[in-house]
C-alpha positions in Angstrom: 190.8 145.4 48.7 188.3 144.0 51.1 186.7 147.2 52.4 184.7 145.2 55.0 188.0 144.4 56.8 189.7 147.7 56.1 190.5 150.1 59.0 188.1 153.1 59.5 190.8 155.5 58.3 190.9 153.7 54.9 187.1 153.6 54.7 187.0 157.4 55.3 189.4 158.0 52.4 187.1 155.8 50.3 183.9 157.7 51.2 183.4 160.9 49.2 186.5 160.2 47.2 186.5 156.8 45.4 182.9 156.0 46.3 180.2 158.7 46.4 176.5 158.7 47.1 173.3 160.3 45.8 170.4 160.0 48.2 166.7 159.9 47.5 166.0 163.3 49.1 168.4 166.0 47.9 166.5 168.6 50.0 167.2 166.7 53.2 170.9 166.0 52.2 172.0 169.6 51.4 172.9 172.0 54.2 170.3 174.9 53.8 172.8 177.4 55.3 175.5 176.9 52.7 175.6 177.8 49.0 175.4 174.9 46.5 178.9 175.4 45.1 180.5 175.1 48.5 178.8 171.8 49.1 179.4 170.4 45.6 183.2 171.0 45.8 183.8 170.2 49.5 184.6 166.5 49.0 186.8 167.0 46.0 188.9 169.7 47.9 189.0 167.8 51.2 190.3 164.6 49.5 193.0 166.6 47.7 191.7 165.8 44.2 191.5 169.4 43.1 192.3 172.9 44.3 189.3 175.2 45.1 189.5 176.9 41.7 189.8 173.6 39.8 187.0 172.0 41.8 184.7 175.0 41.0 185.6 174.8 37.3 184.7 171.1 37.3 181.5 171.8 39.2 180.4 174.4 36.5 181.3 171.8 33.8 179.2 169.2 35.6 176.3 171.7 36.0 176.5 172.2 32.2 176.5 168.5 31.4 173.6 167.9 33.8 171.5 170.4 32.0 171.2 172.9 34.9 170.1 176.5 34.0 172.7 179.2 34.3 175.6 176.8 35.2 178.0 179.7 35.8 175.9 181.1 38.6 173.6 178.3 40.0 176.3 177.3 42.4 175.9 180.7 44.2 172.3 179.9 45.1 171.1 178.2 48.3 169.3 174.8 48.1 165.9 176.4 48.7 166.3 178.6 45.7 166.2 175.8 43.1 163.5 173.2 42.2 163.5 169.6 43.4 164.7 168.3 40.0 167.5 170.9 39.8 168.6 170.1 43.4 168.7 166.4 42.6 171.0 167.2 39.6 173.2 169.4 41.9 173.6 166.4 44.1 174.6 164.3 41.1 177.2 166.9 40.4 178.4 166.7 44.0 178.9 163.0 43.7 180.7 163.2 40.4 183.0 166.2 41.3 185.7 164.2 43.1 186.1 161.9 40.0 185.0 158.8 41.9 185.3 155.2 40.7 181.8 154.4 41.8 178.6 156.4 42.5 175.7 154.8 44.4 172.4 156.3 43.4 169.8 155.5 46.1 166.3 156.0 44.6 167.4 159.4 43.1 164.1 160.0 41.2 161.5 158.4 43.5 160.5 161.7 45.1 160.2 163.6 41.8 157.3 164.3 39.5 157.1 162.0 36.6 158.1 164.8 34.1 161.0 166.0 36.2 162.1 162.4 36.7 162.7 162.1 33.0 165.1 165.1 32.9 167.0 163.8 35.9 167.3 160.3 34.5 168.6 161.6 31.2 171.1 163.8 33.0 172.3 161.0 35.2 172.7 158.6 32.2 174.6 161.1 30.1 176.9 162.0 33.0 177.7 158.4 33.7 178.6 157.7 30.1 180.6 160.9 29.7 182.6 160.6 32.9 183.2 156.8 32.6 182.2 156.2 36.3 180.6 153.0 37.5 177.1 153.4 38.9 175.1 151.3 41.3 171.4 152.4 40.9 169.1 151.3 43.6 165.3 151.5 42.9 162.0 149.7 43.1 160.9 150.8 39.6 162.0 148.4 36.9 160.9 150.8 34.1 163.4 153.3 35.4 166.1 150.6 35.7 165.5 149.6 32.0 166.6 153.1 30.9 169.9 153.5 32.8 171.4 150.1 33.6 173.5 147.5 31.8 172.8 144.7 34.3 170.1 144.2 36.9 170.1 142.4 40.2 166.7 141.6 41.8 166.7 141.3 45.6 164.0 140.0 47.9 164.1 139.6 51.7 167.9 140.2 51.5 168.5 137.5 48.9 169.5 137.8 45.3 166.9 136.0 43.3 167.9 136.9 39.8 170.8 138.6 38.0 171.4 139.2 34.3 171.6 141.8 31.5 168.9 144.4 31.4 167.5 142.9 28.2 167.2 139.5 29.7 165.6 140.7 33.0 163.1 143.0 31.3 162.1 140.8 28.3 162.7 137.2 29.7 162.6 137.2 33.5 162.9 133.7 35.0 161.9 134.2 38.7 158.2 134.6 39.6 158.9 137.6 41.7 160.8 139.3 38.9 157.9 138.4 36.5 155.5 140.1 38.9 157.6 143.3 39.0 157.8 143.4 35.2 154.0 142.9 34.8 152.9 145.3 37.6 150.2 147.9 36.9 148.1 145.4 34.9 144.9 146.7 36.5 142.1 146.9 33.9 139.5 149.4 35.1 136.5 150.0 32.9 135.4 153.6 32.9 132.0 154.2 34.5 129.6 156.8 33.1 127.9 159.3 35.6 124.3 158.2 36.4 123.4 160.5 39.3 123.8 164.1 40.3 127.4 165.0 41.4 128.3 164.2 45.0 130.9 167.1 44.7 130.8 170.2 42.5 133.6 172.7 42.5 132.3 175.9 40.9 134.6 178.7 39.6 137.0 178.4 42.5 139.9 180.8 42.9 142.2 180.7 46.0 145.4 182.2 47.3 147.4 181.7 50.5 147.2 184.3 53.3 149.7 187.1 52.9 150.2 186.6 49.1 148.8 188.7 46.3 148.6 186.0 43.6 146.0 183.2 43.1 147.3 179.6 43.2 143.9 178.4 41.8 142.2 180.1 38.9 138.5 179.5 38.0 138.6 175.7 38.8 135.4 173.8 37.9 135.1 170.0 38.3 132.4 167.5 39.2 132.6 164.1 40.9 129.8 161.6 40.8 128.8 158.9 43.4 130.8 155.7 43.2 133.3 157.2 40.7 136.9 158.3 40.7 138.1 161.8 39.5 141.9 161.8 39.1 143.5 165.3 39.5 146.8 165.2 37.7 149.7 167.6 37.4 153.3 168.4 38.4 154.3 169.8 41.8 153.0 173.4 42.0 150.1 172.8 39.6 147.5 173.3 42.4 146.4 169.7 43.1 146.9 169.7 46.8 145.7 173.3 47.1 142.4 172.2 45.5 142.2 169.4 48.2 142.7 172.1 50.9 139.9 174.2 49.5 137.5 171.2 49.3 138.3 170.2 52.9 137.9 173.7 54.2 141.6 174.2 55.2 141.9 177.0 52.7 138.8 179.2 52.2 138.4 180.1 48.5 138.6 183.7 47.4 135.9 183.1 44.8 133.5 180.3 43.9 131.6 177.6 45.8 131.9 174.0 46.9 128.6 171.9 46.6 128.7 168.6 48.4 125.9 166.0 48.7 123.2 168.5 47.6 124.3 171.3 49.9 126.8 174.2 49.8 129.7 173.7 52.1 131.0 176.5 54.4 134.2 178.0 52.9 136.0 177.5 56.2 136.4 174.3 58.2 135.1 175.9 61.4 131.7 176.5 59.8 131.2 172.9 58.7 128.8 170.5 60.5 129.8 167.1 62.0 127.9 165.5 59.1 130.0 167.5 56.6 133.2 166.2 58.3 132.0 162.6 58.4 130.9 162.4 54.8 134.2 163.9 53.4 137.3 162.0 54.5 140.9 162.1 53.4 143.8 159.6 53.0 147.3 161.0 53.1 150.4 160.3 51.1 152.6 159.5 54.1 150.8 156.9 56.3 153.7 157.1 58.7 152.9 160.6 59.9 149.1 160.2 59.5 148.9 157.9 62.5 149.7 158.3 66.2 152.6 156.0 66.8 151.5 155.4 70.4 148.0 154.2 69.4 147.2 150.6 68.4 145.5 149.8 65.1 142.3 149.1 66.9 142.4 152.5 68.6 143.1 154.3 65.4 140.2 152.7 63.5 137.9 152.9 66.5 138.2 156.7 67.1 135.9 157.7 64.2 133.4 155.0 65.2 133.2 156.6 68.7 133.2 160.2 67.4 130.6 159.9 64.7 128.4 156.9 65.8 129.0 156.6 69.5 130.0 153.0 69.3 131.4 151.4 72.4 132.5 148.0 73.7 131.7 144.8 71.8 129.8 146.7 69.0 132.8 148.8 68.3 135.2 145.8 68.4 133.0 143.9 65.9 133.0 146.9 63.5 136.8 147.3 63.8 137.2 143.7 62.8 134.8 144.0 59.9 136.9 147.0 58.6 140.1 145.1 59.1 138.6 142.2 57.1 137.6 144.7 54.3 141.1 145.9 54.0 142.4 142.3 53.9 144.4 142.4 57.2 142.1 140.2 59.2 142.6 139.1 62.9 145.7 139.8 64.9 146.2 143.4 63.8 144.0 145.3 66.3 146.7 145.2 69.0 149.6 146.1 66.7 151.3 149.6 66.6 152.1 151.4 63.4 155.8 150.7 63.8 155.0 146.9 63.6 153.4 147.4 60.1 154.8 147.5 56.6 154.2 150.6 54.4 151.4 149.0 52.6 149.7 147.8 55.8 149.9 151.3 57.3 148.2 152.7 54.2 145.5 150.0 54.5 144.9 151.1 58.1 144.5 154.7 57.0 142.0 153.5 54.4 140.0 151.6 57.1 140.0 154.7 59.3 138.5 156.8 56.5 135.9 154.1 55.7 134.9 153.9 59.4 133.1 157.2 59.0 131.0 155.8 56.2 131.9 158.7 53.9 130.3 159.6 50.6 133.7 160.8 49.3 137.4 160.3 50.1 140.2 162.5 48.9 143.2 160.3 48.2 146.4 162.5 48.2 149.2 160.6 46.4 148.4 157.5 48.5 150.6 155.1 46.5 153.5 157.4 45.5 155.6 156.3 48.6 155.0 152.6 48.1 156.8 149.9 46.1 155.1 149.0 42.7 153.7 145.7 43.9 152.4 147.1 47.2 150.9 150.2 45.3 149.2 147.8 42.9 147.6 146.0 45.9 146.4 149.3 47.3 144.8 150.4 44.0 143.0 147.0 43.7 141.8 147.3 47.3 140.4 150.9 46.7 138.6 149.7 43.5 137.1 146.8 45.4 136.0 149.0 48.3 134.4 151.4 45.9 132.2 148.7 44.5 131.2 147.6 48.1 130.7 151.0 49.7 129.7 153.1 46.6 132.2 155.8 47.8 133.6 158.5 45.4 137.3 159.2 45.2 139.1 162.4 44.4 142.5 160.9 43.5 145.4 163.3 43.5 148.5 162.1 41.7 151.3 162.9 39.2 151.4 159.3 38.0 149.6 158.6 34.7 150.0 154.9 35.1 147.9 155.1 38.3 145.3 157.3 36.6 144.8 154.7 33.8 144.3 152.0 36.5 141.8 153.8 38.7 140.1 156.8 37.1 136.7 157.3 35.5 137.3 161.0 34.8 140.4 163.2 34.8 141.3 166.8 35.4 144.7 167.9 34.2 146.0 170.9 36.2 148.8 173.2 35.2 149.8 176.4 37.0 146.6 176.5 39.0 144.3 176.0 36.1 142.4 173.0 34.7 143.8 172.7 31.2 142.0 169.4 30.2 139.0 167.8 31.8 136.5 165.0 31.0 136.0 161.2 30.9 139.2 159.2 31.0 138.6 157.9 27.5 138.3 161.4 26.2 141.2 163.0 28.1 143.6 160.1 27.2 142.7 160.2 23.5 144.5 162.5 21.0 144.8 165.2 20.0 146.6 166.4 23.2 147.6 169.9 24.3 151.3 170.2 24.9 151.2 169.8 28.7 149.0 166.7 28.7 151.2 165.2 26.0 154.3 165.9 28.2 152.6 164.1 31.2 151.5 161.1 29.1 154.9 160.7 27.4 156.8 160.9 30.7 155.4 157.7 32.2 158.4 155.3 32.0 157.8 152.3 29.8 159.4 148.8 30.4 161.3 149.2 27.1 165.0 149.6 26.4 165.8 152.9 24.6 162.5 154.5 25.7 164.2 157.4 27.5 166.1 158.5 24.4 162.9 158.3 22.3 160.8 160.4 24.7 163.5 163.1 25.1 163.9 163.4 21.3 160.1 163.9 20.7 159.2 166.3 23.5 157.1 169.3 22.7 157.8 171.2 25.9 160.0 171.0 29.0 158.9 170.1 32.5 158.5 172.8 35.2 161.3 171.2 37.1 163.8 171.4 34.2 
């Protein structure tokens, strides 16, 4: 059948019946007002594959195969009542329930923590093998592909540039672009030892959100030195972003103090001086929503120059161009709008905006997690180069240990609001490990066939998203 020439009626029969789809964001795909079971069984019932009772029995069987907790009852929950990793597996059950011939997996683990990603990958791989369904797995992460695929097709600018078995593509790629994808994350960053007093000292900080009775940060103490990078690592819910909110004054701590550049910062943002605001900048995960789409790149970068330094006219334009040169965008970008930029270019503009304030420290909140590996690699190299030029310190929030190895000088591992391991990179990444750090380190996908089965077999603890 040529489905491109088929009438719409036939294509509708195909969708959700013979061909099903698992999207990148399960949270955005599920209806929040309906129970999970109703949504998982809907296509199978509507296409006449099963009766309601048969569909629900199949759903429970799939929940069991996919390693979901309490498979008999999880279908009675609403989407918001399960974790991100569990919801992604529910969506895989939804796709497999109608017994399709083909399932399209569109970046199903990209938005998940590295530890949760392993659970979901293993569940997907087992389900594909057990049900005998064909799978098309779309991703930008070749290490993930190596674990689940039999063949790999590499696309660039809409063209197929290489196709072969997984073993051939991973171990003997022929095209230069494929070779670059396979060798990505080859940054060799030599750890720097602290030489000066800390630019940031977080002392015994405890914090909770308004209206709650429980702390989300417990006695957190870390230091960051000038010109160095402290990586804060952990799963979702570990307290990484909450720590950033406390440091920036968005969430006043219940206990403890924040010392910055030799002074004690006001707990609340409203009590901080303009100098406090200037010297402590932030770069966000989603560059798309961090910029005003109606402002040009020149306006976006120019605003902190006006606000903090009063620059106008030719002097401001010259400084904007200097910043664009520093982030390797050069001429011709000042008049562009965010919609005219790629994901990597948008993040570079956000970096330039932060640097425009001449800060002593920048908080980088998952700044590469939404980017393709090659683009993310370029951003990390840029940040390291800018650090040498500007002597700026980075607090780098991430769940990706490969990124940590590439950029960090010191590491704080967070788990359930506590710092469970802290010190220089060489010390934190050296055995013996506590169980949680071991889980994080072992969950970074390797470009090796059979790695997934090895890591599952040797795990000491389960991820929070399991």
